[in-house]
Each structure stands twice: as C-alpha cells, then as structure tokens.
N, C-alpha and C positions, 0 to 999 in steps of 0.2 A: 941277495940285495944289500948293498952297504946303508946301514941305519944309525951308525955310530954318531952321536951327538944329537940326535933328533929328540927334542922335547916332546914327551907324551901329550897327545892331542893336536899336535902340528900337521898341517897337511905335507907328507912328504913327496918330493918328485926327484927323481934319479937326474943328476945333473947331465947324464949323457943323451936325456932323452929329448925329443922334438918339441917339447913344451918349451914356449919361451916366456910366458907370463902366467901369473897366477892372479885371476881375477877373484876379488874380494867385494861383496855386496851386501846390503842391508836393506829391508822393507821397513820404512819408518812413517809416522804421520809427518804432516808439514811443519810442526813445532820442533821436530829434532832432527830434520833433515841438514840445515846449515851446520848445526853442532857435530852431527856425524861427519858431514863431508869436511869439516876443519880437521878432525882427528886423522881421517884418511889421508888428508893432503899432507900430514907430515911424514907419511912412510910410503905412499904409492908414487908411482912413476909418471910423469907428464898429465898431471892434472885429475880432478875428480867430475865424473858426471852425476847429476842429479836429474832424474826423468820420471815421469808419470807411468804407472803401471797400467792404467786403464785410460782408454779414450771413449767417451760415450758418442756413438755415430750420429751424425747428422747428415742433412742432404749433400749430395754432390761429392761424398767421401771425406768430407771433412767433420771435425769433431771438436770437443773440449775435454781437457784431463780431469779425471776424477779418481779417488781411491787414494790407496798410500803412494809415497814416493820411493824409487830405488836410487840409492846412493852408490855409487860403483867406481872403483879405481882397479888398478893392475900393478902388482908387484913384480919386478922382473925377478926371473929365474937365475941367480946367480950365487956367488958365495956367502952374500949376507942375506939371503932369503930367510933362512931359519930366523935369524936374529930380528929382522923386520918384521916378520910374521908375529913373532912372540912379542915384541914391543907394541905392534899394532892391536892384538888381542888384550893386553893388559890395558891399553889406554881407554880401548871401548868398554872394558870392564868397569873402569873407573868412572867413565861417562855414564854408564849405566846406574851407577848408584845414585846419580842424581834424578834420572827418571828411567825406569825400565826400558832396555833395548833388547832385540832378537839377538840370537847368535849370528855372527856374520857367516855367509855362505861363501866357500873357497871354490873355484873351479878352474882347473888348469886348461889353458887354450893355447894354440900355436899363433904365431905372428900373421900367419895368413887369415886366420878367421877372428882375431881380436878386434880389428878394426870395423868388421862388418857385425859383430855380435850385438852391439847395442842399436844398430840400424831398425832392427825387427820391430822395436817398441814404438817408433815414431810413424806419424801420418800427419796431413796437412791439418793445423789447428786455427780456428778464428779466435781472433782477440779484438776485443771492442767491437766497434759498428764498421770499421773500415778494413782492418789488416786481416792478412792469411798468412801465416807462417808455414812455409812449404819446405821440407826436407830436399835437400839438393838432389837426390836421386829419384824423386818420384816426379813423374810427368803427368800433368792436369791439362785438363782443357781450359779454354780461357774463363776466368772468373771475374766478376765484378768488382771483388775486392782488391785490395793494394797487396802485390804478393811480395813477401819478403823471404828469399831462399837461404837457406842455412844449412851449412854441414860444420856442425860444431867441432869435429874432431875431438881433440881432448880439452877443449875450452868451454866454460860455463857459459850457457845461454842456448837454449832451444825453444823457449817460447812456452814451454809446459809448466816450469815451477812458477808458483805463485807471486814471487818477488820480480820476476821478469815480466809476467803479465801485467801486474800493477803499474810497471813503470811503461809499458806500452801503452796502457789504457789512458794513463796521464797524458803521455806524449801526445796521444790522439787529441785529447781534450784541449791541450793548450794550444796546438797547432793549428785548431779550427780558429784560433783567435790570435794567429801569429802576427798580424800587424800591429796588435798592442805590444809585442816585445820587441819591434825592431828599433835599435837605438838610431836616433836621428841623425847622429854624427857617423854613422856606419849603415848604409841601407841593405847590407847583406847580412841575413839572418845565421847566426854562427851557433854551433855547439860544440860541448865538451863532455865526452863520455869517460869517466875515471873508473878503472877497472873494467875495461870494455869487454873482456871475454872473447865470445866469439864474434863481437860486432853487431849483434844484433840489434842493440838500441840505437847505435850510430845510423846503422842502413836503414832502420825505420822510420827514425828522425828525418833523414833526407828524403826518402819517398813520400813523407808526410808534408814536406815543404821547407824545411832547412835547406839553405843553399850551400853550405861547407861544413863539416864536422871534424874534430879531432878527437880520436880514441887511443888512450894510453893505458897501459897495463904493466905489472912488475913480471909477469910471466912471458916467457918469449914465446912459449907454445901458444898462448893465447893472441898474441900479436901476429903470429904467422898464419893460426887459422882466420883472425878477422881480415887479414889482406886477402886470404882466398877467398872469403865471403864477398869481401868487396867487389873482387873481380866478378864473382859468380852473378852480382847484381849490377854490373856495369857502374859501378861508383867509384873505381880507384882514383879518378882524378878529382874527386869531389871529397874524399874521407882520407885524411892523413892519419897514419897508425904508427906508433911507436912505443918501444918499451921504456917507461919513464914513470914519474912520480907528479903529484901536485906540485911540489917545490920545483920541479923542472919546468911545468907550464908557468909558474908564477915568474920563472927567471928568463923567460921569453924565448925558450929553446925551440919552439915550434911555431908555426905560421900562425895560430891563434892563440893568443894570451888571455882575453877575456871575451866571455860569450853572452849572449841573452838567455841562453838556455844550457845548463849543467846538470848532468845526471851522474848518480854514483850508486849502483846496485851491489852494494857489499856488505859483509858482516856487520852489525851494529857497533861492536866494538873498534872496528876500524874507521867506519863513519866518524866516532866520535874523535878519534886520533887525527883523521883527515882535516875535521873542522878546524882542530887546533893547528894545523899546518897550514892553515889558510884556504881552505876549499872554498868559502864564500867569497874570498878575494877574486876568484875566478869570474863572478858575476859582473855584469854591466849593471848601471845604477837601476834599472828597471827589470832587471833579469828574475829567472826562476831557477830554482835548484830543486831538483828531484832526488830524494833519498830514499831508498828501498834495501831490504834486507833485513827488516827491523821485526822481531818478534814482539807481539803485543805487550809482553812482561818487560821489555827493553825500552819502551816507546819513551817512559819518562826519562830515562837518563839520555837518550839523544835530543829530546827536547830541551833538558837542561844545558845541552852543549850548544844546541841551535842558539839560544839565548845569550850563554855566555860569550859566543863570539859573534855579537852584533848582529843576529839575523832573527827572524821571527817565522812563526808557522802560520801558513794561509790556509792550508786544507789538508786532509788526510783520506785515504780509503783503505778499506780493509777486505782481505780475503782468508780465511780460515784464521790462523792465528798470526797472520803478518799483516805488517802496516807499512804503507809508502806514504810520504808526506811531500808536499810542496812547501818550500820556504824561499823567503827573499830578504834583501837587506832592509834594515829597520829605518835608514834614511836614504 
C-alpha cells in the first residue's frame, strides 16, 4: 500500500478505493455545537449537519431531542484529503483549548450510503404546541399537529437543534397574534428568513399563518435544499428562495423588501455583523425580528448591537445554553 506523505495519525484511504467521502463527526454539548460546526464548515464539503443523538419517545412515534449533539461533515476523498484533514484536526485542537472537545471520529463511506447515513438519527419531533417536524422519508398517520416535512440534505435545519426549536416556538407564539403584526398599508403578512438553511423556519411560518415568505442564504446548497422542501410541503408558490444577503434584500432584488416578521438563526458574531448591515431595516414599523443562534455568554454582545442599531429587545427564551430573542424598532 502506498503511504508516502501520510502524516502520522491521519486516516489513510487509498485513492483508488470506492470510498468517496470521509465522514468526520464529534459528540458535543449544546454550548460547543455551533463553534465546532463553524470549524468543520471551513474544511468539509456541502455543509455541516448538527443533529440530536437521542430522541425521547412519546406517543404516536414522535419525541423530543435530548442528550449530546452530533456535529458532522464530509471531506471529499481527493488529492487534498490529507492536507484538509490535518488542517481540520489542528483547528479542532485549538478550539479544544478554549473548552475540551472529544477527538473527532473519521469514517470512510461511499457516495451511495453517505446521503442515507444521517437519516437513521431522525424521527418526527414535536415542537411547541402545534408543530410536528417530520423527516421527508417517514410516513405517518394523520396528526392533529401542523406537519412540516423536511429533508435537510446538507443544509442546516432539522428541528432538533435548540436554536431552531427556539425560533419555531417563538414563531408559533407570535403568529397566534398575527393580526397585531399586519401593516395597515399592506394586508398580506410577509416574512423574511435570513440564512434560511433547509427552509424549515419559512415553511413553518407559512403553515402557521404567514401569507408569503422570502428565504435567503449565502450557501447555494442550502437554497437548493430549501426549494426542494418548499415543493415537498406544496409551498413553492408562496416561498421565494434565493442565494443572497441582507444587502440584496434592502436593495429590492426580491419580491419582499420589508416584512412584519424577520427571522435570523445564525451564529452570534454573524448576527452582530448583519445588524450592522441593516438587518433591522428589513422590518416594517411594527414588525418583529427573531434572533437565534446565541450562546448565553454571547447575549450581552448581541444586545449591545441591537441597541446600537436602533432596535430594542422585547423578550427572550432560553434552552440549555442557547438564547433566542425578539426585538423591534425603537420608533
């Protein structure tokens, strides 16, 4: 076997093997999940998946996520594999100096089974009082809950991560009072989902009462996954999806320029940057902005940015070490 150039400790795969991907995963608590995902995202191909490792069973085959989170991505088996794997392990080592991390687990898999590998971890999950997040490949009998069918592909957003669940719960609470959000100059309640990922928040928003939604993401794979999920839920005609930024929305590049409801479930440092780029300007005068992806220790920094850019915090909810907040314009 040719081993020239292999760094000791790296997972070697012969280049002529049928393996096409090297899966890398870590089991972490909620506080480190986003940080680990950010590091993986620099090196893996087609995005990072954050998934629950355990679902506590409830009636009717549904449940709720518990336990540690599995952060997972895939390195392509090509001429850059050795270098990418070494750089990834070094980056994780430095992250582990801030707070201890387990060693990453590497697993070679083929193209035919990597798409299916993560599906074994999912089953329907109840969120809030009304929503049921259903994996696209699971068939259920009729449910009294509102079903949101999701096949995340390589996009973030399965309903199991605390940041997504917090957003969904806030969406449900706000849209129970949706008449208060309707702009008198525009009777159609609209929503903008910044960093839409799999489209789960936009789709849930429409099913909870939003008339139209715009979802944007800088990741083309996320936009593709969101479009497929919109079709899966028969909402393609009400959900515009595009690869773009807050600046693009403000420029009027899409059908919706401002909305009564805006949601951004992204890493806290990115939220701070987006607030500086005019995230708050996407709101109508009486609108609500949902911010999630915030670790408890980052809340002060985000709140400072909220106030700096002419917004005020109205409420917050907490799960584990994650915070989601609702903000509005000060005037």
